[in-house]
C-alpha positions, 0 to 999 in steps of 0.5 A, spaced: 506 641 462 509 640 469 502 637 472 502 633 466 509 630 466 507 628 474 501 625 472 503 620 467 508 616 471 503 616 477 498 614 472 502 608 470 504 606 477 497 606 479 496 601 473 502 597 475 499 597 482 492 595 480 495 589 475 499 586 481 493 587 486 489 583 481 494 578 480 494 577 487 487 577 488 487 571 483 492 567 486 488 568 493 482 566 490 485 560 487 488 558 493 481 559 497 478 555 491 483 549 492 482 549 500 475 549 499 475 543 494 480 539 499 475 541 505 469 538 501 473 532 498 475 531 506 468 531 508 465 527 502 463 520 504 466 514 500 465 507 499 471 502 497 470 498 490 465 492 491 469 486 492 468 481 486 469 474 489 463 470 492 465 470 499 463 476 504 469 478 508 471 478 515 477 482 518 480 482 525 486 486 528 492 483 532 498 485 536 503 480 535 510 480 539 516 476 537 519 475 543 525 471 540 527 477 536 530 484 538 527 490 534 533 493 530 529 498 527 527 501 534 530 508 537 533 504 543 536 498 545 532 492 548 525 492 544 522 486 542 519 486 535 512 488 535 507 488 529 500 490 528 497 484 524 491 485 520 487 479 517 482 479 512 478 472 510 472 469 507 466 470 512 460 466 514 454 468 511 448 470 514 450 471 521 449 478 525 455 482 523 457 489 523 461 493 517 468 495 521 470 502 520 475 503 514 480 505 519 478 503 526 479 509 532 483 504 536 488 504 531 488 511 528 493 516 529 492 522 532 491 528 528 496 532 532 503 529 534 503 529 542 510 531 542 515 535 537 517 542 535 510 547 535 511 549 528 511 541 526 505 540 530 501 546 528 503 544 520 501 537 522 494 539 524 493 544 518 495 538 514 490 533 517 484 538 516 485 538 509 487 531 508 481 526 507 477 524 513 478 517 514 472 516 518 468 517 512 471 512 508 467 505 508 469 498 506 466 492 506 469 488 512 465 485 517 468 485 524 471 479 527 465 474 524 466 467 523 470 464 517 466 461 512 464 454 512 464 453 505 471 450 505 475 446 510 481 451 509 483 457 505 490 459 502 494 464 506 497 470 502 501 475 506 501 482 504 506 487 505 505 495 504 510 500 501 515 502 505 512 508 508 505 506 508 500 502 512 497 496 510 490 499 511 492 503 505 491 496 501 484 494 503 481 494 496 486 489 494 485 485 501 478 485 501 477 483 493 482 477 495 479 475 501 472 475 497 475 470 492 477 465 498 484 467 501 486 469 508 490 475 507 495 477 512 497 484 512 503 487 517 504 494 519 511 494 522 513 500 527 519 505 525 519 505 518 511 504 516 509 512 517 505 511 523 503 504 527 498 505 532 497 499 537 490 497 540 492 500 547 494 507 544 501 507 543 503 511 537 510 509 533 512 513 528 517 513 522 524 515 525 529 519 521 534 513 521 530 508 517 528 513 512 531 512 505 529 519 503 535 521 507 540 517 505 544 516 498 550 512 496 553 506 500 549 509 506 542 507 502 545 500 500 546 499 508 539 501 510 536 498 505 539 491 507 537 492 514 530 494 512 529 488 508 532 483 513 528 486 518 521 486 514 523 479 511 524 476 518 517 479 520 514 474 514 518 468 517 515 470 524 508 471 522 508 465 518 510 461 524 505 464 528 499 462 523 502 455 523 501 455 531 494 459 530 492 453 525 494 448 530 490 451 536 487 458 536 485 460 543 479 463 540 477 457 535 476 462 529 482 459 525 484 452 528 484 448 522 482 453 517 489 456 514 492 451 509 499 453 510 501 448 504 499 454 500 502 460 502 503 466 497 506 473 498 505 479 495 507 487 496 507 493 493 513 498 492 518 496 497 513 491 499 514 487 493 522 487 494 520 483 500 515 479 497 521 477 492 526 476 497 522 472 501 520 467 496 527 467 494 529 464 501 523 460 504 520 454 501 513 456 504 512 461 499 509 457 493 507 463 489 509 471 489 507 477 486 512 484 486 507 490 485 511 496 482 517 494 486 524 494 485 529 489 487 534 489 493 538 483 497 540 476 495 534 475 490 538 479 484 543 474 484 540 467 487 533 468 483 526 465 485 525 458 483 517 458 484 512 462 480 512 469 480 509 475 477 512 482 476 506 487 476 507 494 474 506 501 472 509 503 465 515 507 469 514 506 477 516 511 482 523 512 480 527 519 479 531 518 473 532 514 467 538 511 469 535 508 475 529 506 471 534 502 466 537 499 472 531 496 476 528 494 469 535 490 468 534 487 475 527 485 474 529 482 467 535 478 470 530 475 475 525 474 470 529 470 465 531 465 471 524 463 473 521 457 472 518 457 464 511 455 467 511 459 472 513 466 470 509 472 468 511 480 467 505 485 466 505 492 465 498 496 466 497 501 461 497 508 464 498 506 471 501 510 476 505 508 482 501 510 488 494 508 485 495 501 486 493 503 493 486 505 496 488 512 494 486 511 487 479 509 490 478 515 494 478 521 490 471 524 488 473 531 485 474 531 478 477 538 479 483 535 483 483 528 479 484 533 473 490 537 476 493 531 479 493 528 472 496 534 469 502 533 474 503 526 472 501 524 479 495 520 477 494 515 471 488 512 469 482 512 473 484 510 480 478 505 481 479 502 474 487 501 476 485 497 482 480 493 478 485 491 473 490 490 479 485 485 483 484 481 477 491 480 476 493 478 483 487 473 484 488 470 477 495 469 478 494 466 485 488 462 483 493 458 478 498 457 483 495 456 490 489 453 487 490 450 481 485 453 477 484 452 470 487 459 468 494 459 465 497 465 467 499 468 459 491 468 459 490 473 464 490 478 459 483 479 457 478 483 453 475 485 459 482 489 461 485 491 455 490 495 460 494 489 461 500 488 457 504 481 458 511 482 457 517 478 455 
């Protein structure tokens, strides 16, 4: 009896230990499989969606400094405002040309930060090894080719990225718009954009002082006002620079090729807020689009008095129902005061906030996509969402920058049943 009474607890303990070990093994295997999927995803070759317009696409990258403006976002005093400017444009066909890298090496951030705590640097390196290798992503833009001679000049559209994203994250939309006959100008601004790498190798990362996620209440309102002022000021500077470039481009490429009478502005997330604010205050904007962004600044009271499209997902990227209600109320207020023949509000059924970016096109693994969809991080197929978005963007600008025979309410199409026109 004594031997039996001791062996039973030991037998139970062994079973518990084996069960725990089995669960641990399942967890380890799950992590291993996940890492393997991420590694395979990282190393897979992938090409962005093909532009739907008739023009080939050229692209140039420029370092422009606003010598008249101090950078209020810089960590130290005395810095002039400097921007990395990306220009996509209709390209001349038939010339010898090379497809440029999706993210060229000279403006690609190093995987390992040059400074900072060792733990942060090591974790950044591990994260870099598990995220997509951007050298294996391929776009459709030719490097520094001539502008297409099919038209004397082309409308100009300024494109603004979300607050922490770089403008190359929107290459799919930029290439598609350029293929429809637009010069698309994207701006990367230091210290608030995730990271900006200038062609001479300087790396400028986002600073904590300019990160809204670290603030709340009145402090957040003050920061948003400061960011909005700086970024709308960037649009003003770039348009001034483009006007000079159109008069006399030292390279000759853009001289007389930019139709500065037909300027549009669009942006995603906080970039959409910039588009709304700029179009509210600058007469050079003839039409604008806010892609899934909230509103900040004086535009909420002043309104917009030119054609404008609010294009969004069904919820956006907001943390609470109260926040959603406030954002929607602000948008509705501005929408109601838009000119009757130039207002449009569209929701893309099943869309997700972050798949308005190229991220929607870069996931190949069905397993990873399924997991992201379960956790609400992925809506409809990312390439499909980008296709619907690109169609809405170029159709709206066609109507108001080109005078195309496409009335905005007719943007809704049986080809894109995801489009919901709202009132």
